[in-house]
LUMKOLMI-846028 format. One record per atom (N, C-alpha, C): residue number from 1; atom name; residue in three letters; chain; x, y, z. Coordinates in Angstrom, 3 decimals. Atoms other than C-alpha are relative to their C-alpha. Last residue first. Layout:
% LUMKOLMI-846028
R  num  atomo  residuo  cadena         x         y         z
R  NUM     CA      ALA       A         X         Y         Z
...
//
This chain:
% LUMKOLMI-846028
R  num  atomo  residuo  cadena         x         y         z
R  128      N      TRP       A    -0.732    -1.171     0.488
R  128     CA      TRP       A     0.098     9.906    -1.316
R  128      C      TRP       A     0.864     0.575     1.086
R  127      N      ILE       A    -1.137    -0.381    -0.835
R  127     CA      ILE       A    -1.549     6.490    -1.018
R  127      C      ILE       A     0.651     1.221    -0.627
R  126      N      GLU       A    -0.764    -1.061     0.644
R  126     CA      GLU       A    -4.936     5.355    -2.299
R  126      C      GLU       A     1.064     0.464     0.976
R  125      N      CYS       A    -0.361    -1.196    -0.763
R  125     CA      CYS       A    -6.523     2.070    -1.299
R  125      C      CYS       A     0.676     1.018    -0.901
R  124      N      ILE       A    -0.334     0.292    -1.392
R  124     CA      ILE       A    -8.086    -1.236    -2.380
R  124      C      ILE       A     0.259     1.277     0.794
R  123      N      LEU       A    -0.866    -1.111    -0.400
R  123     CA      LEU       A    -9.858    -0.307    -5.618
R  123      C      LEU       A     0.270    -0.123     1.498
R  122      N      GLU       A     0.391    -0.610    -1.266
R  122     CA      GLU       A   -11.278    -3.704    -6.631
R  122      C      GLU       A     1.022     1.058     0.393
R  121      N      GLY       A     0.036     0.856    -1.174
R  121     CA      GLY       A   -10.728    -4.509   -10.275
R  121      C      GLY       A    -0.461     0.756     1.224
R  120      N      GLY       A     0.722    -0.611    -1.097
R  120     CA      GLY       A   -10.080    -3.109   -13.715
R  120      C      GLY       A     0.037    -0.939     1.190
R  119      N      LEU       A     0.650     0.858    -0.988
R  119     CA      LEU       A    -7.452    -4.168   -16.195
R  119      C      LEU       A    -0.731     0.850     1.026
R  118      N      LYS       A     1.448    -0.035     0.249
R  118     CA      LYS       A    -6.418    -2.350   -19.378
R  118      C      LYS       A    -0.756    -0.972     0.902
R  117      N      LYS       A     0.354     1.363     0.409
R  117     CA      LYS       A    -2.760    -3.374   -18.945
R  117      C      LYS       A    -1.490    -0.142    -0.309
R  116      N      SER       A    -0.778     0.307     1.208
R  116     CA      SER       A    -1.768     0.316   -18.928
R  116      C      SER       A    -0.297    -1.409    -0.519
R  115      N      LYS       A     0.553    -0.759     1.128
R  115     CA      LYS       A    -4.629     1.065   -16.509
R  115      C      LYS       A     0.751    -0.322    -1.291
R  114      N      ALA       A     1.292     0.600     0.356
R  114     CA      ALA       A    -3.574    -1.719   -14.148
R  114      C      ALA       A    -0.604     0.706    -1.209
R  113      N      VAL       A    -0.290     1.276     0.663
R  113     CA      VAL       A     0.033    -0.483   -14.213
R  113      C      VAL       A    -1.301    -0.657    -0.453
R  112      N      ALA       A    -0.618    -0.295     1.294
R  112     CA      ALA       A    -1.034     3.096   -13.453
R  112      C      ALA       A     0.279    -1.281    -0.779
R  111      N      GLY       A     1.015    -0.438     0.946
R  111     CA      GLY       A    -3.425     1.978   -10.700
R  111      C      GLY       A     0.565     0.255    -1.383
R  110      N      SER       A     0.307    -1.424    -0.102
R  110     CA      SER       A    -0.713     0.061    -8.898
R  110      C      SER       A    -1.025     0.363    -1.073
R  109      N      MET       A    -0.886    -0.856     0.783
R  109     CA      MET       A    -0.913    -3.712    -8.833
R  109      C      MET       A    -0.408     1.450     0.176
R  108      N      LEU       A    -0.050    -1.400    -0.406
R  108     CA      LEU       A    -2.358    -6.548    -6.764
R  108      C      LEU       A     0.964     0.757    -0.898
R  107      N      GLY       A    -0.631    -0.310    -1.281
R  107     CA      GLY       A    -2.999    -9.811    -8.609
R  107      C      GLY       A    -0.053     1.481     0.317
R  106      N      GLN       A    -1.414     0.373     0.073
R  106     CA      GLN       A    -3.665   -10.779   -12.239
R  106      C      GLN       A     0.757     0.360     1.275
R  105      N      SER       A    -0.038     1.442     0.237
R  105     CA      SER       A    -7.473   -10.798   -11.861
R  105      C      SER       A     1.437    -0.513    -0.102
R  104      N      THR       A     0.496     0.411     1.309
R  104     CA      THR       A    -7.097    -7.337   -10.382
R  104      C      THR       A     0.011    -1.522    -0.103
R  103      N      SER       A    -0.048     1.455     0.049
R  103     CA      SER       A    -6.743    -5.952    -6.863
R  103      C      SER       A    -0.662    -0.440    -1.298
R  102      N      ILE       A     1.183     0.679     0.518
R  102     CA      ILE       A    -6.024    -2.258    -7.281
R  102      C      ILE       A     0.238    -1.501    -0.001
R  101      N      ILE       A    -0.295     1.426     0.062
R  101     CA      ILE       A    -3.616    -0.028    -5.400
R  101      C      ILE       A    -1.296    -0.719    -0.334
R  100      N      SER       A     1.111     0.819    -0.476
R  100     CA      SER       A    -3.821     3.697    -6.069
R  100      C      SER       A     0.443    -1.448    -0.129
R   99      N      ILE       A     0.339     1.211     0.748
R   99     CA      ILE       A    -0.773     5.893    -6.273
R   99      C      ILE       A    -1.286    -0.592     0.562
R   98      N      GLY       A     0.300     1.182    -0.802
R   98     CA      GLY       A     0.222     9.398    -5.285
R   98      C      GLY       A    -0.299    -1.192    -0.890
R   97      N      ARG       A    -0.990     0.090    -1.084
R   97     CA      ARG       A     1.873    12.458    -6.824
R   97      C      ARG       A    -0.217    -1.218     0.871
R   96      N      GLY       A    -1.159     0.811     0.366
R   96     CA      GLY       A     0.009    12.026   -10.138
R   96      C      GLY       A     1.057    -0.131     1.076
R   95      N      ASN       A    -0.621    -0.509     1.234
R   95     CA      ASN       A    -2.458    14.871    -9.649
R   95      C      ASN       A     1.288    -0.729    -0.355
R   94      N      MET       A    -0.681    -1.254    -0.345
R   94     CA      MET       A    -3.225    13.738    -6.079
R   94      C      MET       A     0.795     0.541    -1.200
R   93      N      VAL       A     0.196    -0.378    -1.399
R   93     CA      VAL       A    -4.130    10.215    -7.240
R   93      C      VAL       A     0.835     1.244     0.279
R   92      N      PRO       A    -1.230    -0.288    -0.745
R   92     CA      PRO       A    -4.441     9.728   -11.003
R   92      C      PRO       A    -0.338     0.461     1.423
R   91      N      LYS       A    -0.441    -1.392     0.071
R   91     CA      LYS       A    -7.792     8.253   -12.105
R   91      C      LYS       A     1.327     0.174     0.740
R   90      N      ILE       A    -1.153    -0.181    -0.890
R   90     CA      ILE       A    -8.785     4.659   -12.868
R   90      C      ILE       A     0.562     1.398    -0.219
R   89      N      ASP       A     0.378    -0.793    -1.172
R   89     CA      ASP       A   -12.267     4.799   -14.455
R   89      C      ASP       A     1.162     0.238     0.963
R   88      N      LYS       A     0.179    -1.399     0.411
R   88     CA      LYS       A   -11.040     3.676   -17.913
R   88      C      LYS       A    -0.391     0.905     1.175
R   87      N      ALA       A    -1.286    -0.594     0.380
R   87     CA      ALA       A    -9.608     0.462   -16.444
R   87      C      ALA       A    -0.165     1.473    -0.376
R   86      N      THR       A    -0.459     0.532     1.284
R   86     CA      THR       A   -12.899    -0.360   -14.716
R   86      C      THR       A     1.305     0.711    -0.347
R   85      N      VAL       A    -0.227    -0.953     1.078
R   85     CA      VAL       A   -13.360     0.346   -11.032
R   85      C      VAL       A     0.366    -0.757    -1.276
R   84      N      TYR       A    -0.623     0.562     1.195
R   84     CA      TYR       A   -14.782    -1.596    -8.099
R   84      C      TYR       A     0.130     1.080    -1.063
R   83      N      LYS       A    -0.018    -1.012     1.064
R   83     CA      LYS       A   -15.533    -0.357    -4.583
R   83      C      LYS       A     0.787    -0.569    -1.174
R   82      N      ARG       A    -1.046     0.171     1.013
R   82     CA      ARG       A   -16.546    -2.883    -1.920
R   82      C      ARG       A    -0.138     1.069    -1.078
R   81      N      LEU       A     0.371    -0.786     1.175
R   81     CA      LEU       A   -18.617    -1.746     1.034
R   81      C      LEU       A     1.142    -0.051    -1.010
R   80      N      GLY       A     1.440    -0.235     0.025
R   80     CA      GLY       A   -18.679    -3.897     4.176
R   80      C      GLY       A    -0.486     0.749    -1.224
R   79      N      PRO       A     0.761     1.256     0.002
R   79     CA      PRO       A   -15.218    -5.407     3.715
R   79      C      PRO       A    -1.513     0.208    -0.091
R   78      N      LYS       A     0.003     0.589    -1.342
R   78     CA      LYS       A   -13.802    -2.004     2.738
R   78      C      LYS       A    -0.812    -1.291    -0.030
R   77      N      SER       A     0.899     1.148    -0.032
R   77     CA      SER       A   -12.804    -0.574    -0.624
R   77      C      SER       A     0.124    -0.683     1.357
R   76      N      ILE       A     1.176    -0.324     0.812
R   76     CA      ILE       A   -11.242     2.886    -0.277
R   76      C      ILE       A    -1.027    -1.130     0.086
R   75      N      ARG       A     0.659     1.246     0.414
R   75     CA      ARG       A    -8.629     2.684     2.490
R   75      C      ARG       A    -1.265     0.383    -0.750
R   74      N      VAL       A     1.465    -0.040    -0.082
R   74     CA      VAL       A    -6.651     5.942     2.626
R   74      C      VAL       A    -0.566    -1.300    -0.555
R   73      N      PHE       A     0.488     1.286     0.486
R   73     CA      PHE       A    -2.920     6.055     3.430
R   73      C      PHE       A    -1.511    -0.004     0.191
R   72      N      LYS       A     1.377     0.420    -0.260
R   72     CA      LYS       A    -1.437     9.529     3.839
R   72      C      LYS       A    -0.304    -1.333    -0.667
R   71      N      SER       A     0.619    -0.696    -1.123
R   71     CA      SER       A     1.981    11.168     4.154
R   71      C      SER       A    -1.383    -0.534     0.352
R   70      N      VAL       A     1.444     0.234     0.006
R   70     CA      VAL       A     4.360     9.124     2.027
R   70      C      VAL       A    -0.600     0.728     1.194
R   69      N      GLU       A     0.410     0.034     1.402
R   69     CA      GLU       A     7.949    10.079     1.154
R   69      C      GLU       A    -1.515    -0.134    -0.123
R   68      N      PRO       A     0.318     1.310     0.586
R   68     CA      PRO       A     8.487    11.016     4.806
R   68      C      PRO       A    -0.422     0.128    -1.462
R   67      N      GLU       A     1.431     0.110     0.283
R   67     CA      GLU       A    10.190    14.322     5.636
R   67      C      GLU       A    -0.287    -1.352    -0.648
R   66      N      GLY       A     0.769     0.129    -1.234
R   66     CA      GLY       A    13.587    14.469     7.347
R   66      C      GLY       A    -1.497    -0.119    -0.190
R   65      N      ASP       A    -0.193    -1.220    -0.799
R   65     CA      ASP       A    15.359    15.752     4.231
R   65      C      ASP       A    -0.880    -0.008     1.247
R   64      N      THR       A    -0.811    -0.920     0.782
R   64     CA      THR       A    13.920    12.809     2.284
R   64      C      THR       A     0.056     1.318     0.756
R   63      N      TYR       A     0.112    -1.411    -0.340
R   63     CA      TYR       A    12.637     9.903     4.397
R   63      C      TYR       A     0.922     0.805    -0.909
R   62      N      MET       A    -0.889    -0.841     0.788
R   62     CA      MET       A    12.006     6.333     3.237
R   62      C      MET       A    -0.286     1.453     0.367
R   61      N      TYR       A     0.542    -1.184     0.665
R   61     CA      TYR       A    10.496     3.966     5.786
R   61      C      TYR       A     1.069     0.727    -0.798
R   60      N      THR       A    -0.878    -1.153    -0.197
R   60     CA      THR       A    11.838     0.498     6.585
R   60      C      THR       A    -0.542     1.165    -0.821
R   59      N      VAL       A     0.096    -0.985     1.077
R   59     CA      VAL       A     9.248    -2.277     6.992
R   59      C      VAL       A     0.879     1.193     0.353
R   58      N      ARG       A    -0.560    -1.258    -0.501
R   58     CA      ARG       A    10.057    -5.308     9.170
R   58      C      ARG       A     0.059     0.961    -1.187
R   57      N      PHE       A    -0.913    -0.681     0.914
R   57     CA      PHE       A     7.720    -8.127     8.138
R   57      C      PHE       A     0.521     1.229     0.727
R   56      N      MET       A     0.053    -1.441     0.251
R   56     CA      MET       A     6.210   -10.240    10.916
R   56      C      MET       A     0.988     0.403    -1.091
R   55      N      THR       A     1.361    -0.318     0.421
R   55     CA      THR       A     5.312   -13.910    11.539
R   55      C      THR       A    -0.155     1.481    -0.350
R   54      N      VAL       A     0.217     0.394     1.398
R   54     CA      VAL       A     9.007   -14.886    11.572
R   54      C      VAL       A    -1.417     0.291    -0.497
R   53      N      ASP       A     1.377     0.498     0.039
R   53     CA      ASP       A     9.625   -12.899    14.767
R   53      C      ASP       A    -0.364    -0.310    -1.453
R   52      N      GLU       A     0.426     0.345    -1.357
R   52     CA      GLU       A    13.221   -12.072    15.789
R   52      C      GLU       A    -1.395    -0.623     0.031
R   51      N      PRO       A    -0.748     1.162    -0.493
R   51     CA      PRO       A    14.665   -12.178    12.259
R   51      C      PRO       A    -0.433    -0.453     1.398
R   50      N      ASP       A    -0.608    -0.368    -1.274
R   50     CA      ASP       A    11.854    -9.908    10.984
R   50      C      ASP       A     0.741    -1.215     0.546
R   49      N      ASN       A     0.519     0.778    -1.118
R   49     CA      ASN       A    11.225   -10.902     7.375
R   49      C      ASN       A     0.753     0.395     1.256
R   48      N      GLU       A    -0.626     1.319    -0.109
R   48     CA      GLU       A    12.235    -8.069     5.105
R   48      C      GLU       A    -0.686    -0.757     1.118
R   47      N      TYR       A     0.512     0.807    -1.096
R   47     CA      TYR       A    10.888    -4.751     3.898
R   47      C      TYR       A     0.700    -1.340    -0.043
R   46      N      GLY       A     0.104     1.432     0.212
R   46     CA      GLY       A    12.049    -1.935     1.682
R   46      C      GLY       A    -0.629    -0.690     1.191
R   45      N      ASN       A    -1.331     0.517     0.347
R   45     CA      ASN       A    13.043     1.690     1.446
R   45      C      ASN       A    -0.056    -1.484    -0.292
R   44      N      ILE       A    -0.697     0.539    -1.169
R   44     CA      ILE       A     9.390     2.763     1.328
R   44      C      ILE       A     1.370    -0.483    -0.472
R   43      N      MET       A     0.658    -0.664    -1.115
R   43     CA      MET       A     7.544     5.007    -1.157
R   43      C      MET       A     0.500    -0.536     1.335
R   42      N      GLU       A    -0.966    -0.725    -0.834
R   42     CA      GLU       A     9.883     4.072    -3.997
R   42      C      GLU       A    -0.672     0.848     1.079
R   41      N      GLU       A     0.304    -1.418     0.226
R   41     CA      GLU       A     7.058     3.000    -6.375
R   41      C      GLU       A     0.892     0.918     0.838
R   40      N      ARG       A    -0.180    -0.270     1.429
R   40     CA      ARG       A     8.536    -0.526    -6.520
R   40      C      ARG       A    -0.217     1.478    -0.315
R   39      N      LYS       A    -1.447     0.058     0.276
R   39     CA      LYS       A     8.844    -0.580    -2.713
R   39      C      LYS       A     0.278     0.356    -1.459
R   38      N      LEU       A    -0.596    -1.176    -0.637
R   38     CA      LEU       A     5.234     0.564    -2.231
R   38      C      LEU       A     1.507     0.054    -0.246
R   37      N      ILE       A     0.361    -1.177     0.799
R   37     CA      ILE       A     4.071    -2.029    -4.778
R   37      C      ILE       A     0.626     1.255     0.589
R   36      N      ASP       A    -0.737     0.092     1.270
R   36     CA      ASP       A     5.961    -4.850    -3.048
R   36      C      ASP       A    -0.274     1.231    -0.868
R   35      N      LEU       A    -1.374    -0.431    -0.274
R   35     CA      LEU       A     4.570    -3.668     0.315
R   35      C      LEU       A     0.868    -0.081    -1.252
R   34      N      VAL       A     0.017    -1.454    -0.194
R   34     CA      VAL       A     0.995    -3.929    -1.006
R   34      C      VAL       A     1.421     0.514     0.221
R   33      N      GLY       A     0.326    -0.641     1.270
R   33     CA      GLY       A     1.585    -7.440    -2.361
R   33      C      GLY       A     0.021     1.516     0.095
R   32      N      LYS       A    -1.191     0.114     0.851
R   32     CA      LYS       A     3.341    -8.594     0.818
R   32      C      LYS       A    -0.240     0.684    -1.343
R   31      N      ASN       A    -0.970    -0.979    -0.488
R   31     CA      ASN       A     0.452    -7.281     2.910
R   31      C      ASN       A     1.253    -0.010    -0.862
R   30      N      GLY       A     0.472    -1.339     0.361
R   30     CA      GLY       A    -2.006    -9.226     0.752
R   30      C      GLY       A     0.968     1.086     0.433
R   29      N      LYS       A    -0.189    -0.147     1.440
R   29     CA      LYS       A    -0.007   -12.463     1.028
R   29      C      LYS       A    -0.425     1.400    -0.459
R   28      N      THR       A     1.131     0.559     0.743
R   28     CA      THR       A     0.225   -12.105     4.795
R   28      C      THR       A     0.276     0.220    -1.486
R   27      N      VAL       A    -0.283     0.625     1.293
R   27     CA      VAL       A     3.144   -11.543     7.189
R   27      C      VAL       A    -1.300    -0.582    -0.554
R   26      N      PRO       A     0.174     1.450     0.157
R   26     CA      PRO       A     2.042    -9.232     9.994
R   26      C      PRO       A     0.304    -0.479    -1.422
R   25      N      VAL       A     1.364     0.291     0.443
R   25     CA      VAL       A     3.530    -5.712    10.188
R   25      C      VAL       A    -0.124    -1.502    -0.209
R   24      N      ASN       A     0.286     1.408     0.279
R   24     CA      ASN       A     6.600    -4.494    12.072
R   24      C      ASN       A    -1.463    -0.148    -0.390
R   23      N      ILE       A     1.144     0.545    -0.728
R   23     CA      ILE       A     7.781    -0.887    11.932
R   23      C      ILE       A    -0.131    -1.472    -0.364
R   22      N      THR       A     0.528     1.297     0.417
R   22     CA      THR       A    11.012     0.838    10.948
R   22      C      THR       A    -1.236    -0.335     0.827
R   21      N      GLU       A    -0.843     0.437     1.112
R   21     CA      GLU       A    12.510     4.354    11.037
R   21      C      GLU       A    -0.530    -1.314    -0.576
R   20      N      LYS       A    -0.781     1.229    -0.197
R   20     CA      LYS       A     9.685     5.723    13.178
R   20      C      LYS       A     0.863    -0.257    -1.236
R   19      N      ARG       A    -1.347    -0.179     0.568
R   19     CA      ARG       A     8.557     9.343    12.838
R   19      C      ARG       A     0.915    -1.196     0.258
R   18      N      ALA       A    -0.946     0.109    -1.112
R   18     CA      ALA       A     5.528     8.787    15.162
R   18      C      ALA       A     1.454     0.157    -0.457
R   17      N      ILE       A     0.341    -1.052    -0.956
R   17     CA      ILE       A     3.174    10.068    12.440
R   17      C      ILE       A     0.992     0.015     1.157
R   16      N      ILE       A    -0.422    -1.280     0.580
R   16     CA      ILE       A     4.957     7.890     9.890
R   16      C      ILE       A    -0.278     1.143     0.963
R   15      N      GLY       A    -1.459    -0.044    -0.009
R   15     CA      GLY       A     4.647     4.792    12.062
R   15      C      GLY       A     0.536     1.304    -0.557
R   14      N      ASN       A    -0.429    -0.296    -1.369
R   14     CA      ASN       A     0.964     5.514    12.689
R   14      C      ASN       A     1.517     0.078     0.107
R   13      N      GLN       A     0.334    -1.394    -0.305
R   13     CA      GLN       A     0.273     5.685     8.937
R   13      C      GLN       A     0.493     0.389     1.394
R   12      N      LEU       A    -0.887    -0.851     0.792
R   12     CA      LEU       A     2.100     2.407     8.230
R   12      C      LEU       A    -0.230     1.476     0.315
R   11      N      ARG       A    -1.350     0.120    -0.564
R   11     CA      ARG       A     0.327     0.654    11.109
R   11      C      ARG       A     0.991     0.888    -0.753
R   10      N      ALA       A    -0.015    -0.712    -1.281
R   10     CA      ALA       A    -3.061     1.979     9.958
R   10      C      ALA       A     1.384    -0.051     0.635
R    9      N      LEU       A     0.010    -1.431     0.290
R    9     CA      LEU       A    -2.390     0.876     6.362
R    9      C      LEU       A     0.035     0.829     1.279
R    8      N      LEU       A    -1.288    -0.387     0.584
R    8     CA      LEU       A    -1.403    -2.629     7.487
R    8      C      LEU       A     0.063     1.505    -0.221
R    7      N      ASP       A    -0.972     0.067    -1.090
R    7     CA      ASP       A    -4.473    -2.960     9.744
R    7      C      ASP       A     1.378     0.429    -0.500
R    6      N      SER       A     0.237    -1.194    -0.813
R    6     CA      SER       A    -6.694    -1.796     6.890
R    6      C      SER       A     0.968     0.054     1.168
R    5      N      ILE       A    -0.518    -1.134     0.771
R    5     CA      ILE       A    -5.078    -4.460     4.681
R    5      C      ILE       A    -0.211     1.299     0.774
R    4      N      ARG       A    -1.456    -0.094    -0.159
R    4     CA      ARG       A    -5.600    -7.131     7.346
R    4      C      ARG       A     0.600     1.167    -0.773
R    3      N      ASP       A    -0.415    -0.818     1.136
R    3     CA      ASP       A    -9.345    -6.649     7.623
R    3      C      ASP       A     1.490     0.302     0.118
R    2      N      ASN       A     0.584     0.490     1.241
R    2     CA      ASN       A   -10.486    -9.526     9.844
R    2      C      ASN       A     0.497     0.766    -1.222
R    1      N      MET       A     0.130    -1.095     0.934
R    1     CA      MET       A    -8.223    -8.918    12.837
R    1      C      MET       A    -0.511    -0.562    -1.320
//
């Protein structure tokens, strides 16, 4: 798998569609960065190293009244077509109900954090 972020987003989306409580995703630095942001934004309960398979993270979804906190994961910048934004071009996702994830010179961060730090970068994905 060359595009590990797309793989992560597909696994997260499929887990929500199947109403899973937990899923396993590969351990990579990029995946850890995205999962850290999702945890900080309270879109997942958390993640941990899978005790049965050290090459995987076990991600626990967050549900409210049986409905998932997140419904859609959209990959914006792809390996074949990169999408870059400046700090002033970062827009709210779904009128503030979602987040964007941006790869900046200071690492992965949500769009709101990047905008407050006046950092632009590669627009990885949008989640709502």
